[in-house]
N, C-alpha and C positions, 0 to 999 in steps of 0.2 A: 548577735552582739549589737547594742545600740550605737547610734552615731557618736554620742558623748563618750562611750566606753572605747570605741575604736580610736578616737582622737587621743584619748588619754594613754592608750596603749602605745600609740606611735610616738608620744612624747618621750618615751624611754630611750629613743635613739638620739645620741649626741651628735649634732651637726658640727663638722669641722670645716675649715676654710684654708685653702692653700696660701692665701695672701696674708695670714696673720702668724705671728710668732707663737711658740709654745707658751711663753710667759703670758702673752695677751689672751690666749685660749684659756689659761687657768684663771685669769682675772675676770673674764666674762664667760662664765659657764652657761651655755645655751642648749636647750632641748627643743626640738621642733618635730612636727609630723604633718602629714597631708592625708586627707581622706577624700574619696570620690564616691558620691552617692547619687544614683547607682553606678556600678562600674561597667555596665553594658547598656547603651542607649541607642536610639534611632537617630537618623540624620534630622537635624533641626529641633529635636526635643530638648527642652531645657533640663539641666541637671546641676548639682551643686558640688563645689570643691571647697573644703574647709582646711585652712592652714592654721595650725596652732603653734605658738612659740612661748616658751617659759624662760625668763631671764631673771637675773638677780634683782633684788629690790632696789628701786631708784633708777632702773634703766628705762629707756624708751624704745619702742619697737616701731619700725617703719615698714609697712607691708607694701607690696606692689599694687599699683592702682588697677591692674587688670592683666589678662593674659597677653601674650605676644600677638599683636594685630596681624602679623604675617602668617600665623599658624592656622591650622584647621579648626582649633578650639578657640572660640572668641567669647569675650564677656558680653553679657546682655544688659547688666545693671551695674551701677557703681559698687565698689567693694563695701561691705558692711563689717565693721570691727566692733567686737564686744570684749569686755574685760571681766574676769572672774573676781570673786570677793576674797581671794587668797591674799593674806597680808604678809606672808613670809617671802613672796616673790611676785614678779610681774608675769601674769599669765593672760595672754590675749589670743583671740580667735578671729580670723578674717574669713568671711563667707563670700564666695564668688558664685553668681548665677551665670552659667555659661551654656553654650550649645556648640555642637560639632557639625561641620558642614562637609565632611567627607567620610567615606566608609572605611572599615578596617581598623587596625590598631593605630590610634592617634596619640602622639606625644603631647603632654600638657606642659607648655612653656611659660614660665614666670621669670621676671627679673629677680635678682637676689633680694631677700629681706635684709634690713640693716638694723642691728641692735646697738644702741649708743648708751654708754655709761660714763658720764663726765666727758673727758677729752678722748676717751677710747671708743672705737667703733669696730663692729664685727659684722661681716657679710655672711648671711646664711643662705646657701644655694637651695633652690626648690626645684630640683631636676630629678629625672628618672621616673616620673609618674606618667601613666598612660590610661586611656579609656578605649574600650572596644565599641565601635559604631556600626550598627546594623543598617542595612538598606531598608527603605520604606516600601520598596516594590515587592510584590509576591515573588516567590522563588522562580516561577515560570517566566516572569517578566524582568527579572534582574538583569541589568545590562552587562554585569560581569559574567553571566553564563550564556549570553547570546552569541551566536556565531554569525558574523556579518556575511551578507551575500557577496559573491564575487563581483569585482568591478565590471561595469558595462563599458563598452567602447565609447569613445568620444562622439563618433558619428556613426549612425546606423543607416544603412542603405534602404530606402523605401521607394517603391515604384510610384512615379508621379501619376495621380489619377487624371486622365484626360478630360473627364467631365467637369473638372474645376474650371477649365477654360470656358465652357458653355455658361457656367454660373457667373463667372466674372463678366463675360460679354453681356449677359442678360441684366446684370446689376448696372453696368455702365449705360446700357440703353434706357433702362428705367430712370436712371438719374438724369439723363439728358432730356427725356420727355417731361419729367417733373419740372426741370429748370425752364423749359420752353413754356410750359403751362403757367408757371409762376410769373415769368416775364410778361406774358400776354395779359394776365389778370392785373398785374401792377400797372401796366401801361394804360389799361382801361380805367383803373381807379384814378390815375393821375389826370386823365382827360375829364373826369367828372368833378371839376373844381366848382365849389359853391361860392357865390359872392358873399362877402362878410355881411353886407346889409341884408341880403335875403335870408341868410342864416339867423341873424339877429331878430328879424321880424318873425320868422318861424318859431324861434325860441320864446319870444314874448307871447305869441298866440298860444303856444302849448302850455305855458304857465297859467295864462288866464283861464284856459279850459279845465285846469285841475280843480278849480273851485276852492283854493286854499283860504281865501278870505271868508267865505261862507262857513268853512270848517273851523274858523277861529285860529288858524295858523298864520298869523300876520307876519311874525318874524321870519318864518320860512319863505313866505311870499316875497318879502323885500330882499332877502338874501339871494334868491334865485333870479330876481329881476336885475340886481346889481351884477351878478355873475354873467348874465347875458351882455350887459353893457361893457363889462371889462373884457370879455371875449372879443367883442367887436373892436374895441380899441386896440387890443393886442394883435388882432389880425390886420388892422390898418397901419399901425405904427410898431416898428420892431423894438423901440425903446420902452414900450408899455408892456413889459412882461408881466405874466400872472403872478410871479413871486413877489412883486412889489407890494408894499403896504400902501394905504391910501395916500399918505403924505409923499411917499416916494414916487407914486404914480403921478401925482400932481406936479412934482418937480420935473419929472421926465418929460412931461407934455407941455411945459411952459412955452416952448417956441412954436407950437402949432396954433396958428391963428383960426383955424376952422373949428376949434373946440371952444365952447362957452365955459371958460375956466371957473368963473364965479359960481355958476349954477352947478357945475360938476363938483366943486369943492363942498358946497352946502349939502348936496345929495350924499356924497361919500361920508362926510362927517356925521350926518344924522343916521345913516345906515350903520356906521360903526357903533354908535351909541346903542342902537337897537340890538345889534348882533352880539356885542361883547359886554356892554354895560347893562343889558336887560332893561333898557328904557321902555316903558309902556307906550303902546301906540294903538290908536283906534283903527277901525276898518277904513274910514274915509281918508285918514292921513296915510295909511298904508297904500291905498289905491292911488292917492295923489303922488306918492313917491314912485310908484310903478309907472305912472304916466310920465313923470318927469324923466325917468331913465329912458323911456321910449322916445320922448321928445328930444333929448340930447343926442340920441343916435340919429334921428331924422335930421336935426339941424346940422350935425357934423357931416352927414352924407350929402345934404344939399349944398354945403359950403365947399366940400372937397371934391365932389363929383357933380358939378352943376348940370352937365349934359345928360348924365344918367338920371338925375333927379327930374329933369324936365321931361325926358322921355317917359318916365314912370307916371 
């Protein structure tokens, strides 16, 4: 039998309601039916429920918006209502796409449908329908057929392996040796402190040996020379951090008299134009900027450390 035929056959059942009088039941004659396709599904598989109601001409039918949210059968999509072309009565069908989330025979729970005709209203109960839900597990793995293992005791007595003590002692000894070796290495590294001026001179010399100007990488040459200058200033003055921009660095060093501020400002401004604004620069000008960075370091070192500069 087709789905349409099954719904039509079920419409032959006259729905009654306990909360309406016999006179009202005669004035609003309602026929209703419910079909479930298919009537046997698996857990989580979508299936359809169709509710059909036939009422007198001029009546309006209010279907439930979905199944009971607390039941095992729940709606997946909003209800879809369609009306037939019958002119002698009002005949509508509500399609519900649902899924069941528990195994066994599950009841399909709907709120009552309401049929209104003028000032009269009649509630149509939609109860007494079920669907059989099969498990998705194979029969051998179905949890309903599995016998659980007996409970295990809370605490099981296990003999303590004595050799664990040797392993723990060896691990502690190894950890202490590694800590002692790390402390000695760190102390030796702290003792080898390099003077900022010597480090800057070594950096300038290393950059000159790279031959960047001969290779045409003038922007990179200037950038590296300025980085050596800024590293030197950061090592000499705590306020001259490497995260400062050029303008922030100049403001931070305003109170230091050993620094040639005007020369430093001109050098940093021109270097920023070359690095960020892609300002063209020739080999001779790039070499002059590198010499200026080196000269500023020498002048600052001579002004701030006159004794060391004289000894050098």
